[in-house]
Every structure is written in C-alpha cells, then in structure tokens.
PyMOL commands that place a pseudoatom at each C-alpha (Angstrom):
pseudoatom trace, name=CA, resn=UNK, resi=1, chain=A, elem=C, hetatm=0, pos=[-6.000, -0.144, -108.373]
pseudoatom trace, name=CA, resn=UNK, resi=2, chain=A, elem=C, hetatm=0, pos=[-2.876, 1.102, -110.126]
pseudoatom trace, name=CA, resn=UNK, resi=3, chain=A, elem=C, hetatm=0, pos=[-4.458, 4.416, -111.132]
pseudoatom trace, name=CA, resn=UNK, resi=4, chain=A, elem=C, hetatm=0, pos=[-2.954, 7.583, -109.702]
pseudoatom trace, name=CA, resn=UNK, resi=5, chain=A, elem=C, hetatm=0, pos=[-4.743, 9.385, -106.875]
pseudoatom trace, name=CA, resn=UNK, resi=6, chain=A, elem=C, hetatm=0, pos=[-7.087, 12.226, -107.893]
pseudoatom trace, name=CA, resn=UNK, resi=7, chain=A, elem=C, hetatm=0, pos=[-5.566, 15.550, -106.840]
pseudoatom trace, name=CA, resn=UNK, resi=8, chain=A, elem=C, hetatm=0, pos=[-8.957, 17.269, -106.724]
pseudoatom trace, name=CA, resn=UNK, resi=9, chain=A, elem=C, hetatm=0, pos=[-10.924, 14.763, -104.609]
pseudoatom trace, name=CA, resn=UNK, resi=10, chain=A, elem=C, hetatm=0, pos=[-9.350, 15.570, -101.209]
pseudoatom trace, name=CA, resn=UNK, resi=11, chain=A, elem=C, hetatm=0, pos=[-10.285, 19.248, -101.714]
pseudoatom trace, name=CA, resn=UNK, resi=12, chain=A, elem=C, hetatm=0, pos=[-13.841, 18.321, -102.670]
pseudoatom trace, name=CA, resn=UNK, resi=13, chain=A, elem=C, hetatm=0, pos=[-13.240, 19.725, -106.143]
pseudoatom trace, name=CA, resn=UNK, resi=14, chain=A, elem=C, hetatm=0, pos=[-13.514, 16.611, -108.369]
pseudoatom trace, name=CA, resn=UNK, resi=15, chain=A, elem=C, hetatm=0, pos=[-16.613, 17.053, -110.493]
pseudoatom trace, name=CA, resn=UNK, resi=16, chain=A, elem=C, hetatm=0, pos=[-16.245, 13.746, -112.367]
pseudoatom trace, name=CA, resn=UNK, resi=17, chain=A, elem=C, hetatm=0, pos=[-17.507, 11.526, -109.552]
pseudoatom trace, name=CA, resn=UNK, resi=18, chain=A, elem=C, hetatm=0, pos=[-17.576, 7.816, -110.411]
pseudoatom trace, name=CA, resn=UNK, resi=19, chain=A, elem=C, hetatm=0, pos=[-16.372, 8.532, -113.966]
pseudoatom trace, name=CA, resn=UNK, resi=20, chain=A, elem=C, hetatm=0, pos=[-13.072, 10.004, -112.721]
pseudoatom trace, name=CA, resn=UNK, resi=21, chain=A, elem=C, hetatm=0, pos=[-10.155, 7.924, -114.064]
pseudoatom trace, name=CA, resn=UNK, resi=22, chain=A, elem=C, hetatm=0, pos=[-8.185, 8.558, -110.866]
pseudoatom trace, name=CA, resn=UNK, resi=23, chain=A, elem=C, hetatm=0, pos=[-8.607, 6.968, -107.453]
pseudoatom trace, name=CA, resn=UNK, resi=24, chain=A, elem=C, hetatm=0, pos=[-10.628, 8.781, -104.797]
pseudoatom trace, name=CA, resn=UNK, resi=25, chain=A, elem=C, hetatm=0, pos=[-8.744, 8.074, -101.568]
pseudoatom trace, name=CA, resn=UNK, resi=26, chain=A, elem=C, hetatm=0, pos=[-10.264, 8.741, -98.153]
pseudoatom trace, name=CA, resn=UNK, resi=27, chain=A, elem=C, hetatm=0, pos=[-8.844, 8.687, -94.686]
pseudoatom trace, name=CA, resn=UNK, resi=28, chain=A, elem=C, hetatm=0, pos=[-5.769, 10.891, -94.483]
pseudoatom trace, name=CA, resn=UNK, resi=29, chain=A, elem=C, hetatm=0, pos=[-7.692, 13.909, -93.149]
pseudoatom trace, name=CA, resn=UNK, resi=30, chain=A, elem=C, hetatm=0, pos=[-5.198, 16.458, -94.398]
pseudoatom trace, name=CA, resn=UNK, resi=31, chain=A, elem=C, hetatm=0, pos=[-7.813, 19.038, -95.422]
pseudoatom trace, name=CA, resn=UNK, resi=32, chain=A, elem=C, hetatm=0, pos=[-10.263, 20.774, -93.058]
pseudoatom trace, name=CA, resn=UNK, resi=33, chain=A, elem=C, hetatm=0, pos=[-13.897, 19.838, -93.756]
pseudoatom trace, name=CA, resn=UNK, resi=34, chain=A, elem=C, hetatm=0, pos=[-15.616, 22.752, -95.509]
pseudoatom trace, name=CA, resn=UNK, resi=35, chain=A, elem=C, hetatm=0, pos=[-18.976, 21.686, -94.061]
pseudoatom trace, name=CA, resn=UNK, resi=36, chain=A, elem=C, hetatm=0, pos=[-17.576, 21.449, -90.510]
pseudoatom trace, name=CA, resn=UNK, resi=37, chain=A, elem=C, hetatm=0, pos=[-16.248, 25.010, -90.848]
pseudoatom trace, name=CA, resn=UNK, resi=38, chain=A, elem=C, hetatm=0, pos=[-19.853, 26.169, -91.339]
pseudoatom trace, name=CA, resn=UNK, resi=39, chain=A, elem=C, hetatm=0, pos=[-21.219, 23.857, -88.644]
pseudoatom trace, name=CA, resn=UNK, resi=40, chain=A, elem=C, hetatm=0, pos=[-23.020, 21.726, -91.222]
pseudoatom trace, name=CA, resn=UNK, resi=41, chain=A, elem=C, hetatm=0, pos=[-21.091, 18.429, -91.367]
pseudoatom trace, name=CA, resn=UNK, resi=42, chain=A, elem=C, hetatm=0, pos=[-23.350, 15.492, -90.546]
pseudoatom trace, name=CA, resn=UNK, resi=43, chain=A, elem=C, hetatm=0, pos=[-20.673, 12.782, -90.829]
pseudoatom trace, name=CA, resn=UNK, resi=44, chain=A, elem=C, hetatm=0, pos=[-18.994, 13.374, -87.464]
pseudoatom trace, name=CA, resn=UNK, resi=45, chain=A, elem=C, hetatm=0, pos=[-16.178, 10.880, -86.815]
pseudoatom trace, name=CA, resn=UNK, resi=46, chain=A, elem=C, hetatm=0, pos=[-16.970, 9.133, -90.124]
pseudoatom trace, name=CA, resn=UNK, resi=47, chain=A, elem=C, hetatm=0, pos=[-15.991, 12.226, -92.132]
pseudoatom trace, name=CA, resn=UNK, resi=48, chain=A, elem=C, hetatm=0, pos=[-12.943, 11.819, -94.360]
pseudoatom trace, name=CA, resn=UNK, resi=49, chain=A, elem=C, hetatm=0, pos=[-11.938, 15.429, -93.721]
pseudoatom trace, name=CA, resn=UNK, resi=50, chain=A, elem=C, hetatm=0, pos=[-10.372, 17.066, -90.670]
pseudoatom trace, name=CA, resn=UNK, resi=51, chain=A, elem=C, hetatm=0, pos=[-12.651, 18.529, -87.990]
pseudoatom trace, name=CA, resn=UNK, resi=52, chain=A, elem=C, hetatm=0, pos=[-10.108, 20.920, -86.511]
pseudoatom trace, name=CA, resn=UNK, resi=53, chain=A, elem=C, hetatm=0, pos=[-9.428, 24.598, -87.196]
pseudoatom trace, name=CA, resn=UNK, resi=54, chain=A, elem=C, hetatm=0, pos=[-5.994, 24.686, -88.832]
pseudoatom trace, name=CA, resn=UNK, resi=55, chain=A, elem=C, hetatm=0, pos=[-5.124, 27.566, -91.178]
pseudoatom trace, name=CA, resn=UNK, resi=56, chain=A, elem=C, hetatm=0, pos=[-2.420, 25.463, -92.878]
pseudoatom trace, name=CA, resn=UNK, resi=57, chain=A, elem=C, hetatm=0, pos=[-4.961, 22.812, -93.919]
pseudoatom trace, name=CA, resn=UNK, resi=58, chain=A, elem=C, hetatm=0, pos=[-7.858, 24.876, -95.233]
pseudoatom trace, name=CA, resn=UNK, resi=59, chain=A, elem=C, hetatm=0, pos=[-9.711, 23.640, -98.342]
pseudoatom trace, name=CA, resn=UNK, resi=60, chain=A, elem=C, hetatm=0, pos=[-8.903, 25.419, -101.587]
pseudoatom trace, name=CA, resn=UNK, resi=61, chain=A, elem=C, hetatm=0, pos=[-11.652, 27.658, -102.921]
pseudoatom trace, name=CA, resn=UNK, resi=62, chain=A, elem=C, hetatm=0, pos=[-13.376, 25.873, -105.827]
pseudoatom trace, name=CA, resn=UNK, resi=63, chain=A, elem=C, hetatm=0, pos=[-13.769, 29.096, -107.811]
pseudoatom trace, name=CA, resn=UNK, resi=64, chain=A, elem=C, hetatm=0, pos=[-10.159, 30.172, -107.179]
pseudoatom trace, name=CA, resn=UNK, resi=65, chain=A, elem=C, hetatm=0, pos=[-8.894, 26.794, -108.417]
pseudoatom trace, name=CA, resn=UNK, resi=66, chain=A, elem=C, hetatm=0, pos=[-10.845, 27.149, -111.686]
pseudoatom trace, name=CA, resn=UNK, resi=67, chain=A, elem=C, hetatm=0, pos=[-8.752, 30.113, -112.885]
for i in range(1, 67): cmd.bond("trace and resi %d" % i, "trace and resi %d" % (i + 1))
show_as sticks, trace
zoom trace
C-alpha cells in the first residue's frame, strides 16, 4: 500500500480500526506493551509491542493525547 503509516496505531490509540485510511504497521516493537506492563498481555512473543521495561518507550496516555 502507498498510504502513510498511522501515527496512532503503534500507541494503541487509533480508534478507526479497519476504516482507518492509514496503514497499521506491526513488528517494530518501539513502544512498551500497555497490557504487559499490567501483567495482562496474552500474546507473548507474538505481541507487536515491546515486553521490556524501558522508560523511554512507554505508551502515550490515551486521555493525555486527546487534549
């Protein structure tokens, strides 16, 4: 696809899902998994997010990003 990459998807903040006009790219693992942080990620090695505590790669707060 020639569409640009969605800037919200890697943070888990894209609320458009399949109707988003931008590409949802997986695999770079640049953001820590918000579910893993709480001990709730069920995807394990298949997760597209990082399973490592790194303060420089924390997910952006959804509510903070709305304002």
